[in-house]
TORBANU-379236 format. One record per residue (C-alpha): residue number from 1; residue in three letters; z, x, y. Coordinates in pm, whole numbers, always signed. Each point is the difference from the previous one (the first is absolute). Example, Ala and Ser with C-alpha at 12.3 -4.5 7.8 and 13.67 -1.06 7.14 Angstrom:
REM TORBANU-379236
<pt k="1" r="ALA" pz="+780" px="+1230" py="-450"/>
<pt k="2" r="SER" pz="-66" px="+137" py="+344"/>
This chain:
REM TORBANU-379236
<pt k="1" r="UNK" pz="-151" px="-789" py="-958"/>
<pt k="2" r="UNK" pz="-87" px="+334" py="-162"/>
<pt k="3" r="UNK" pz="+283" px="+240" py="-123"/>
<pt k="4" r="UNK" pz="-60" px="+372" py="-113"/>
<pt k="5" r="UNK" pz="+304" px="+133" py="-219"/>
<pt k="6" r="UNK" pz="-42" px="+404" py="-2"/>
<pt k="7" r="UNK" pz="+250" px="+157" py="-240"/>
<pt k="8" r="UNK" pz="-45" px="+281" py="-271"/>
<pt k="9" r="UNK" pz="+241" px="-210" py="-244"/>
<pt k="10" r="UNK" pz="-170" px="-255" py="-168"/>
<pt k="11" r="UNK" pz="+317" px="-211" py="-83"/>
<pt k="12" r="UNK" pz="+92" px="+15" py="+387"/>
<pt k="13" r="UNK" pz="-355" px="-142" py="+77"/>
<pt k="14" r="UNK" pz="+15" px="-289" py="-235"/>
<pt k="15" r="UNK" pz="+361" px="-62" py="+134"/>
<pt k="16" r="UNK" pz="-99" px="-20" py="+362"/>
<pt k="17" r="UNK" pz="-318" px="-214" py="-86"/>
<pt k="18" r="UNK" pz="+199" px="-247" py="-197"/>
<pt k="19" r="UNK" pz="+237" px="-42" py="+284"/>
<pt k="20" r="UNK" pz="-279" px="-41" py="+241"/>
<pt k="21" r="UNK" pz="-155" px="-277" py="-231"/>
<pt k="22" r="UNK" pz="+349" px="-179" py="+0"/>
<pt k="23" r="UNK" pz="+10" px="-18" py="+359"/>
<pt k="24" r="UNK" pz="-367" px="-33" py="+90"/>
<pt k="25" r="UNK" pz="-180" px="-153" py="-290"/>
<pt k="26" r="UNK" pz="-345" px="-9" py="+155"/>
<pt k="27" r="UNK" pz="+27" px="+389" py="+85"/>
<pt k="28" r="UNK" pz="-287" px="+238" py="-117"/>
<pt k="29" r="UNK" pz="+177" px="+314" py="-91"/>
<pt k="30" r="UNK" pz="-196" px="+339" py="-100"/>
<pt k="31" r="UNK" pz="+203" px="+288" py="-163"/>
<pt k="32" r="UNK" pz="-29" px="+361" py="+90"/>
<pt k="33" r="UNK" pz="+141" px="+291" py="-212"/>
<pt k="34" r="UNK" pz="-39" px="+256" py="+280"/>
<pt k="35" r="UNK" pz="-38" px="+60" py="+367"/>
<pt k="36" r="UNK" pz="-349" px="+134" py="-78"/>
<pt k="37" r="UNK" pz="-123" px="-335" py="-165"/>
<pt k="38" r="UNK" pz="+140" px="-224" py="+290"/>
<pt k="39" r="UNK" pz="-174" px="+224" py="+238"/>
<pt k="40" r="UNK" pz="-325" px="+5" py="-187"/>
<pt k="41" r="UNK" pz="-11" px="-403" py="-28"/>
<pt k="42" r="UNK" pz="-231" px="-176" py="+239"/>
<pt k="43" r="UNK" pz="+206" px="-308" py="+6"/>
<pt k="44" r="UNK" pz="+231" px="-105" py="+279"/>
<pt k="45" r="UNK" pz="+340" px="-132" py="-31"/>
<pt k="46" r="UNK" pz="+246" px="-216" py="+199"/>
<pt k="47" r="UNK" pz="+299" px="+170" py="-127"/>
<pt k="48" r="UNK" pz="+52" px="+329" py="-216"/>
<pt k="49" r="UNK" pz="+286" px="+98" py="-229"/>
<pt k="50" r="UNK" pz="+4" px="+380" py="+14"/>
<pt k="51" r="UNK" pz="+245" px="+220" py="-214"/>
<pt k="52" r="UNK" pz="+88" px="+299" py="+199"/>
<pt k="53" r="UNK" pz="+89" px="+238" py="-277"/>
<pt k="54" r="UNK" pz="-341" px="+38" py="-203"/>
<pt k="55" r="UNK" pz="-148" px="+295" py="-155"/>
<pt k="56" r="UNK" pz="-297" px="+171" py="+196"/>
<pt k="57" r="UNK" pz="-27" px="-200" py="+325"/>
<pt k="58" r="UNK" pz="+302" px="-159" py="+61"/>
<pt k="59" r="UNK" pz="+65" px="-338" py="+176"/>
<pt k="60" r="UNK" pz="+40" px="+131" py="+349"/>
<pt k="61" r="UNK" pz="-301" px="+224" py="-28"/>
<pt k="62" r="UNK" pz="-193" px="-281" py="-130"/>
<pt k="63" r="UNK" pz="+132" px="-227" py="+307"/>
<pt k="64" r="UNK" pz="-93" px="+259" py="+256"/>
<pt k="65" r="UNK" pz="-363" px="+8" py="-157"/>
<pt k="66" r="UNK" pz="-32" px="-374" py="+4"/>
<pt k="67" r="UNK" pz="+104" px="-17" py="+357"/>
<pt k="68" r="UNK" pz="-265" px="+257" py="+105"/>
<pt k="69" r="UNK" pz="-254" px="-226" py="-165"/>
<pt k="70" r="UNK" pz="+106" px="-270" py="+199"/>
<pt k="71" r="UNK" pz="+200" px="-209" py="-249"/>
<pt k="72" r="UNK" pz="+227" px="-254" py="+156"/>
<pt k="73" r="UNK" pz="+160" px="-141" py="-288"/>
<pt k="74" r="UNK" pz="+376" px="-60" py="-5"/>
<pt k="75" r="UNK" pz="+130" px="+296" py="-189"/>
<pt k="76" r="UNK" pz="+322" px="-53" py="-206"/>
<pt k="77" r="UNK" pz="+139" px="+337" py="-160"/>
<pt k="78" r="UNK" pz="+183" px="-6" py="-310"/>
<pt k="79" r="UNK" pz="+224" px="+294" py="-75"/>
<pt k="80" r="UNK" pz="+285" px="+139" py="-194"/>
<pt k="81" r="UNK" pz="+109" px="+227" py="+274"/>
<pt k="82" r="UNK" pz="+151" px="-171" py="+304"/>
<pt k="83" r="UNK" pz="-33" px="+302" py="+234"/>
<pt k="84" r="UNK" pz="-382" px="-6" py="-27"/>
<pt k="85" r="UNK" pz="+10" px="-365" py="+170"/>
<pt k="86" r="UNK" pz="-6" px="+179" py="+347"/>
<pt k="87" r="UNK" pz="-335" px="+151" py="-58"/>
<pt k="88" r="UNK" pz="-125" px="-344" py="-64"/>
<pt k="89" r="UNK" pz="+2" px="-71" py="+380"/>
<pt k="90" r="UNK" pz="-247" px="+272" py="+76"/>
<pt k="91" r="UNK" pz="-268" px="-205" py="-164"/>
<pt k="92" r="UNK" pz="+82" px="-347" py="+131"/>
<pt k="93" r="UNK" pz="+165" px="-122" py="-311"/>
<pt k="94" r="UNK" pz="+74" px="-354" py="-13"/>
<pt k="95" r="UNK" pz="+329" px="+38" py="-216"/>
<pt k="96" r="UNK" pz="+129" px="+190" py="-298"/>
<pt k="97" r="UNK" pz="+161" px="-73" py="-344"/>
<pt k="98" r="UNK" pz="+263" px="+243" py="-134"/>
<pt k="99" r="UNK" pz="-16" px="+5" py="-397"/>
<pt k="100" r="UNK" pz="+171" px="-175" py="-177"/>
<pt k="101" r="UNK" pz="-136" px="-290" py="+192"/>
<pt k="102" r="UNK" pz="+186" px="-347" py="-27"/>
<pt k="103" r="UNK" pz="-208" px="-313" py="-28"/>
<pt k="104" r="UNK" pz="+174" px="-148" py="+315"/>
<pt k="105" r="UNK" pz="-99" px="+318" py="+210"/>
<pt k="106" r="UNK" pz="-361" px="-5" py="-144"/>
<pt k="107" r="UNK" pz="-45" px="-363" py="+107"/>
<pt k="108" r="UNK" pz="+156" px="+44" py="+321"/>
<pt k="109" r="UNK" pz="-242" px="+306" py="+108"/>
<pt k="110" r="UNK" pz="-303" px="-169" py="-148"/>
<pt k="111" r="UNK" pz="+51" px="-336" py="+165"/>
<pt k="112" r="UNK" pz="+25" px="+183" py="+348"/>
<pt k="113" r="UNK" pz="-299" px="+215" py="-86"/>
<pt k="114" r="UNK" pz="-219" px="-332" py="-95"/>
<pt k="115" r="UNK" pz="+128" px="-163" py="+305"/>
<pt k="116" r="UNK" pz="-102" px="+303" py="+222"/>
<pt k="117" r="UNK" pz="-362" px="-23" py="-117"/>
<pt k="118" r="UNK" pz="-271" px="-246" py="+99"/>
<pt k="119" r="UNK" pz="-108" px="-250" py="-274"/>
<pt k="120" r="UNK" pz="-353" px="+49" py="-126"/>
<pt k="121" r="UNK" pz="-202" px="-291" py="-67"/>
<pt k="122" r="UNK" pz="-250" px="-64" py="-291"/>
<pt k="123" r="UNK" pz="-290" px="-32" py="+254"/>
<pt k="124" r="UNK" pz="-307" px="+220" py="-15"/>
<pt k="125" r="UNK" pz="+98" px="+201" py="+294"/>
<pt k="126" r="UNK" pz="+331" px="+68" py="-146"/>
<pt k="127" r="UNK" pz="+155" px="-71" py="+327"/>
<pt k="128" r="UNK" pz="+365" px="+33" py="+77"/>
<pt k="129" r="UNK" pz="+248" px="-215" py="+173"/>
<pt k="130" r="UNK" pz="+333" px="+14" py="+202"/>
<pt k="131" r="UNK" pz="+262" px="-277" py="+66"/>
<pt k="132" r="UNK" pz="+105" px="+15" py="+377"/>
<pt k="133" r="UNK" pz="+270" px="-204" py="+130"/>
<pt k="134" r="UNK" pz="-32" px="-114" py="+366"/>
<pt k="135" r="UNK" pz="+221" px="-255" py="+170"/>
<pt k="136" r="UNK" pz="+96" px="-139" py="-322"/>
<pt k="137" r="UNK" pz="-340" px="-53" py="-130"/>
<pt k="138" r="UNK" pz="-120" px="+216" py="-289"/>
<pt k="139" r="UNK" pz="-382" px="+111" py="+23"/>
<pt k="140" r="UNK" pz="-204" px="+153" py="-250"/>
<pt k="141" r="UNK" pz="-245" px="+256" py="+124"/>
<pt k="142" r="UNK" pz="-272" px="+203" py="-184"/>
<pt k="143" r="UNK" pz="+34" px="+366" py="+121"/>
<pt k="144" r="UNK" pz="-387" px="+12" py="+32"/>
<pt k="145" r="UNK" pz="+29" px="-265" py="+279"/>
<pt k="146" r="UNK" pz="+248" px="+233" py="+199"/>
<pt k="147" r="UNK" pz="-174" px="+219" py="+247"/>
<pt k="148" r="UNK" pz="+288" px="+184" py="+118"/>
<pt k="149" r="UNK" pz="+379" px="-6" py="+51"/>
<pt k="150" r="UNK" pz="+198" px="+107" py="+277"/>
<pt k="151" r="UNK" pz="+355" px="-8" py="+86"/>
<pt k="152" r="UNK" pz="+152" px="-82" py="+335"/>
<pt k="153" r="UNK" pz="+369" px="-28" py="+91"/>
<pt k="154" r="UNK" pz="+81" px="-48" py="-355"/>
<pt k="155" r="UNK" pz="-271" px="-284" py="-48"/>
<pt k="156" r="UNK" pz="-262" px="+68" py="-235"/>
<pt k="157" r="UNK" pz="-321" px="-153" py="+81"/>
<pt k="158" r="UNK" pz="-284" px="-27" py="-257"/>
<pt k="159" r="UNK" pz="-367" px="-62" py="+150"/>
<pt k="160" r="UNK" pz="-230" px="-174" py="-181"/>
<pt k="161" r="UNK" pz="-343" px="-140" py="+63"/>
<pt k="162" r="UNK" pz="+145" px="-359" py="+27"/>
<pt k="163" r="UNK" pz="+299" px="+100" py="+218"/>
<pt k="164" r="UNK" pz="+327" px="+174" py="+3"/>
<pt k="165" r="UNK" pz="+310" px="-23" py="-207"/>
<pt k="166" r="UNK" pz="+339" px="+116" py="+122"/>
<pt k="167" r="UNK" pz="+339" px="+47" py="-138"/>
<pt k="168" r="UNK" pz="+297" px="+255" py="+26"/>
<pt k="169" r="UNK" pz="-54" px="+291" py="-248"/>
<pt k="170" r="UNK" pz="-81" px="+365" py="-24"/>
<pt k="171" r="UNK" pz="-345" px="+150" py="-7"/>
<pt k="172" r="UNK" pz="+124" px="+247" py="-265"/>
<pt k="173" r="UNK" pz="+109" px="-292" py="-250"/>
<pt k="174" r="UNK" pz="-342" px="-164" py="+62"/>
<pt k="175" r="UNK" pz="-180" px="+329" py="-69"/>
<pt k="176" r="UNK" pz="+162" px="-10" py="-347"/>
<pt k="177" r="UNK" pz="-181" px="-321" py="-81"/>
<pt k="178" r="UNK" pz="-333" px="+135" py="+81"/>
<pt k="179" r="UNK" pz="-254" px="+208" py="-166"/>
<pt k="180" r="UNK" pz="-234" px="+268" py="+65"/>
<pt k="181" r="UNK" pz="-229" px="-199" py="+224"/>
<pt k="182" r="UNK" pz="+294" px="+33" py="+254"/>
<pt k="183" r="UNK" pz="+68" px="+300" py="+233"/>
<pt k="184" r="UNK" pz="+270" px="+78" py="+220"/>
<pt k="185" r="UNK" pz="-146" px="+113" py="+343"/>
<pt k="186" r="UNK" pz="+328" px="+12" py="+197"/>
<pt k="187" r="UNK" pz="+364" px="-75" py="-55"/>
<pt k="188" r="UNK" pz="-77" px="-340" py="+157"/>
<pt k="189" r="UNK" pz="-363" px="-87" py="-167"/>
<pt k="190" r="UNK" pz="-123" px="-36" py="-354"/>
<pt k="191" r="UNK" pz="-364" px="-91" py="-43"/>
<pt k="192" r="UNK" pz="-219" px="-135" py="-258"/>
<pt k="193" r="UNK" pz="-302" px="+252" py="-38"/>
<pt k="194" r="UNK" pz="-208" px="-301" py="-112"/>
<pt k="195" r="UNK" pz="-7" px="-106" py="+380"/>
<pt k="196" r="UNK" pz="-40" px="+355" py="+139"/>
<pt k="197" r="UNK" pz="-306" px="+29" py="+244"/>
<pt k="198" r="UNK" pz="+31" px="+313" py="+159"/>
<pt k="199" r="UNK" pz="+279" px="+253" py="+82"/>
<pt k="200" r="UNK" pz="+57" px="+305" py="+250"/>
<pt k="201" r="UNK" pz="+264" px="+258" py="-38"/>
<pt k="202" r="UNK" pz="+242" px="-227" py="+200"/>
<pt k="203" r="UNK" pz="-91" px="-370" py="-84"/>
<pt k="204" r="UNK" pz="-157" px="-231" py="-260"/>
<pt k="205" r="UNK" pz="-217" px="-285" py="+75"/>
<pt k="206" r="UNK" pz="+26" px="-299" py="-241"/>
<pt k="207" r="UNK" pz="-312" px="-245" py="-81"/>
<pt k="208" r="UNK" pz="+162" px="-259" py="+247"/>
<pt k="209" r="UNK" pz="-8" px="+257" py="+287"/>
<pt k="210" r="UNK" pz="+358" px="+57" py="+6"/>
<pt k="211" r="UNK" pz="+122" px="+354" py="+34"/>
<pt k="212" r="UNK" pz="+301" px="+177" py="-142"/>
<pt k="213" r="UNK" pz="+166" px="+340" py="+69"/>
<pt k="214" r="UNK" pz="-97" px="+285" py="-239"/>
<pt k="215" r="UNK" pz="+267" px="+274" py="+3"/>
<pt k="216" r="UNK" pz="-173" px="+356" py="+17"/>
<pt k="217" r="UNK" pz="+156" px="+129" py="-279"/>
<pt k="218" r="UNK" pz="-120" px="-293" py="-207"/>
<pt k="219" r="UNK" pz="-356" px="+43" py="+98"/>
<pt k="220" r="UNK" pz="-119" px="+214" py="-281"/>
<pt k="221" r="UNK" pz="+196" px="-199" py="-266"/>
<pt k="222" r="UNK" pz="-178" px="-312" py="+138"/>
<pt k="223" r="UNK" pz="-353" px="+162" py="-53"/>
<pt k="224" r="UNK" pz="+97" px="+101" py="-365"/>
<pt k="225" r="UNK" pz="+173" px="-330" py="-82"/>
<pt k="226" r="UNK" pz="-315" px="-192" py="+150"/>
<pt k="227" r="UNK" pz="-247" px="+232" py="-208"/>
<pt k="228" r="UNK" pz="+211" px="-84" py="-318"/>
<pt k="229" r="UNK" pz="-17" px="-365" py="+74"/>
<pt k="230" r="UNK" pz="-376" px="-11" py="+48"/>
<pt k="231" r="UNK" pz="-61" px="+193" py="-307"/>
<pt k="232" r="UNK" pz="+238" px="-258" py="-192"/>
<pt k="233" r="UNK" pz="-179" px="-292" py="+156"/>
<pt k="234" r="UNK" pz="-351" px="+137" py="-100"/>
């Protein structure tokens, strides 16, 4: 799993990095001394620790720019000012840590963040997996195999090329485990852009012929997301 630690204080970067290594020995950690450095990085990260009170571009501004670029990393804000915590929700923060951070609180937040992310494999395609528990049976699914997800009467249905997997869950929770290949077309649907065959202003057709609803207000965002996806794939 890949981590970024962005803080303008070198000692705090080292402290957070050391704590990550204790909890996740195989972690790949990259440190950044400013938001500008982080934004300029071509790398992607599963989890980002971001100090709010940095000079220049602060952590909140950095987070907004990251989200504009399509970053779906779990953002964990670190701040000395508890009242800044409320701003974090505007950029989809996963959690926050108030300085000074106790080892117990750090490990609790880090564990939840790791569990929220899909686990990358070491294969050439760098695929990502999620664990789904349905009917007492746990199933490991590659995100790349999921064509789309829909929610119906509190049941989440994952459509794959080999069939369906159903379990009790929320689409919003599943969405947190996905990457930029997925797009929310409607409150009830989340599609994998890899399988998008065609679209109109009101619906999307997948490679298997299934059609899902596209909310009118999401049409322009879908076009932009699909263009970004194509450029990334190329």
